[in-house]
C-alpha positions, 0 to 999 in steps of 0.5 A: 552871325551877329553873335560871332562878332559879339563873341569875338569881342567877348573872347578879346575882352576875356583874354584881356581880363585873363592877361590882366589877371595873370599880371595881377597874379604875377604881381601878387606872387612877387609881393608874396615872395617878398613878404615870405622873404621878409617873414623869413628874415623876421623869423630869423631875427626873432630866433636870434633875439630869442637866443640872445635873450636866453643867453642874457638870462642865463648870464644874468642868472649866473651873475645873480648866483655869483653875487649871492655867493659873494655876499655869503663869503662876505658875511662869513668873512665879516663873522671871522673879522668880528670873531678876530676883533673879539679875540684881539680885544681879549688878547690886548686886555691880557697884554695890558695886564701882563705889561702891568704885572711885568712892571710890578715884578720889575719894580719888585725885582729892582727893589730886591736887587737894591736890597740885595746889593745893600746887604751883600755888597755885590756889584754885578757886571751885567755886560759880561761876555759870554753871557753864561758867566756871572761876573762882578765884585763883592766888598767884604771887610773893605776888601773888594773881591772879584766874582766869576762863576760859570753857570754851565759848570755850576748848579744854582745851589752851588752858585749860591753856596759859592757866593755865600762862601765869598761873602763870609 
């Protein structure tokens, strides 16, 4: 019978320990649940971060490709610009030569016209209208004779013969 109180005391203590263990188990379950919730949140955030990182990497790769493409286009355009500058330089040189040649021909023509005027005594009306008419005057034996020839009606040969005929 002496054991019975001790046994009751031990059962009470065991029940207390069991209750305490249940409280600790309950508290651990709550903490585990909170930790699992936090872990789920962290996993979700990590997945979102990974997705965002992948999207940013894809965007970066797309931008790098655009930069490379743009640099290639710029290089092609620069080559074209260089080619056009070379062509333009050649054209400018040709234009300068043509201008010098034109000035030389113009000077020759002026001299020829002055010589022709001196020899033939023809004064042309360069403002004649319509433009297809050759108008002017010629001095033959101190007599001034008018000239009016239609270039649409006469050939160059006929015009030359008519002028020589007027001057004779």
